[in-house]
C-alpha atoms as a printed R data frame, in Angstrom:
   type eleno elety resid chain resno      x       y       z
1  ATOM     1    CA   MET     A     1 35.227 275.583 171.888
2  ATOM     2    CA   SER     A     2 35.190 271.896 171.019
3  ATOM     3    CA   GLY     A     3 32.964 269.531 172.993
4  ATOM     4    CA   GLU     A     4 36.022 268.129 174.735
5  ATOM     5    CA   TYR     A     5 36.474 271.411 176.576
6  ATOM     6    CA   ILE     A     6 32.891 272.089 177.675
7  ATOM     7    CA   CYS     A     7 32.789 272.928 181.381
8  ATOM     8    CA   ASP     A     8 29.553 271.535 182.812
9  ATOM     9    CA   GLU     A     9 30.524 271.742 186.499
10 ATOM    10    CA   PRO     A    10 32.915 274.655 187.093
11 ATOM    11    CA   PRO     A    11 35.591 275.123 188.034
12 ATOM    12    CA   CYS     A    12 37.153 272.936 185.341
13 ATOM    13    CA   ILE     A    13 40.743 272.178 184.420
14 ATOM    14    CA   HIS     A    14 41.537 272.014 180.717
15 ATOM    15    CA   VAL     A    15 44.752 270.706 179.179
16 ATOM    16    CA   VAL     A    16 44.955 272.012 175.628
17 ATOM    17    CA   SER     A    17 47.577 270.963 173.080
18 ATOM    18    CA   ASP     A    18 48.566 271.711 169.510
19 ATOM    19    CA   GLU     A    19 50.063 268.735 167.675
20 ATOM    20    CA   GLU     A    20 51.585 270.781 164.882
21 ATOM    21    CA   ARG     A    21 53.467 273.141 167.195
22 ATOM    22    CA   ARG     A    22 54.039 270.474 169.916
23 ATOM    23    CA   ILE     A    23 52.875 272.842 172.670
24 ATOM    24    CA   TYR     A    24 50.389 272.570 175.520
25 ATOM    25    CA   ALA     A    25 48.833 274.743 178.208
26 ATOM    26    CA   VAL     A    26 46.780 274.165 181.338
27 ATOM    27    CA   PHE     A    27 43.811 276.413 182.101
28 ATOM    28    CA   VAL     A    28 41.240 276.700 184.880
29 ATOM    29    CA   GLU     A    29 37.757 277.799 183.862
30 ATOM    30    CA   ASP     A    30 35.714 279.468 186.602
31 ATOM    31    CA   TRP     A    31 31.946 279.883 187.132
32 ATOM    32    CA   ASP     A    32 31.881 283.041 185.005
33 ATOM    33    CA   GLY     A    33 33.617 281.350 182.070
34 ATOM    34    CA   ASN     A    34 36.935 283.083 182.748
35 ATOM    35    CA   ILE     A    35 39.894 281.076 181.470
36 ATOM    36    CA   LEU     A    36 43.012 281.382 183.646
37 ATOM    37    CA   PRO     A    37 46.383 279.873 182.662
38 ATOM    38    CA   VAL     A    38 48.104 277.658 185.219
39 ATOM    39    CA   PRO     A    39 51.826 276.907 184.912
40 ATOM    40    CA   SER     A    40 52.183 273.141 184.525
41 ATOM    41    CA   ARG     A    41 54.900 273.044 187.193
42 ATOM    42    CA   GLU     A    42 52.312 274.357 189.702
43 ATOM    43    CA   LEU     A    43 49.859 271.664 188.655
44 ATOM    44    CA   GLU     A    44 52.572 269.002 188.987
45 ATOM    45    CA   LYS     A    45 53.404 270.221 192.521
46 ATOM    46    CA   ALA     A    46 49.712 270.142 193.455
47 ATOM    47    CA   ILE     A    47 49.269 266.613 192.072
48 ATOM    48    CA   LYS     A    48 52.291 265.380 194.019
49 ATOM    49    CA   LYS     A    49 50.973 266.865 197.271
50 ATOM    50    CA   LEU     A    50 47.461 265.536 196.584
51 ATOM    51    CA   SER     A    51 48.819 262.019 195.987
52 ATOM    52    CA   GLU     A    52 50.779 262.145 199.248
53 ATOM    53    CA   LEU     A    53 47.714 263.258 201.228
54 ATOM    54    CA   ILE     A    54 45.533 260.532 199.730
55 ATOM    55    CA   LYS     A    55 48.157 257.897 200.580
56 ATOM    56    CA   ARG     A    56 48.109 259.192 204.174
57 ATOM    57    CA   GLY     A    57 44.334 258.692 204.356
58 ATOM    58    CA   PHE     A    58 43.145 262.276 203.977
59 ATOM    59    CA   ARG     A    59 39.728 262.848 202.387
60 ATOM    60    CA   GLU     A    60 38.534 265.701 200.206
61 ATOM    61    CA   ALA     A    61 36.962 268.537 202.183
62 ATOM    62    CA   SER     A    62 33.207 268.908 202.069
63 ATOM    63    CA   ALA     A    63 31.581 272.104 200.835
64 ATOM    64    CA   ASN     A    64 31.144 273.134 204.480
65 ATOM    65    CA   ASP     A    65 34.904 272.935 205.090
66 ATOM    66    CA   LEU     A    66 36.023 275.010 202.089
67 ATOM    67    CA   SER     A    67 35.584 278.414 203.759
68 ATOM    68    CA   TYR     A    68 37.510 277.241 206.820
69 ATOM    69    CA   LEU     A    69 40.446 275.950 204.766
70 ATOM    70    CA   ALA     A    70 40.555 279.040 202.525
71 ATOM    71    CA   LYS     A    71 40.490 281.447 205.472
72 ATOM    72    CA   ARG     A    72 42.928 279.581 207.690
73 ATOM    73    CA   TYR     A    73 45.573 278.510 205.200
74 ATOM    74    CA   LEU     A    74 45.220 280.908 202.276
75 ATOM    75    CA   GLU     A    75 43.974 283.986 204.132
76 ATOM    76    CA   ALA     A    76 41.290 284.225 201.459
77 ATOM    77    CA   GLU     A    77 37.559 284.134 201.082
78 ATOM    78    CA   PRO     A    78 36.342 281.476 198.653
79 ATOM    79    CA   VAL     A    79 34.404 282.643 195.627
80 ATOM    80    CA   GLU     A    80 30.723 281.790 195.870
81 ATOM    81    CA   GLU     A    81 29.081 280.020 192.929
């Protein structure tokens, strides 16, 4: 993996492209080094929602709030590092 795609603080988001084939893909790299593809339309929806929340004065949740948000809104347990 080239230095551009080193993940020092997982999870990381990588946007990878191939000039010759004019293609790209978005991936999330987790703490175990797993590389998961993310459809770009999902990323675009997330960015739009994030921008709206920031404009409305929301702040990013602290580490202490992550479990609460995951359980309440996603019905999931967050993965521990």
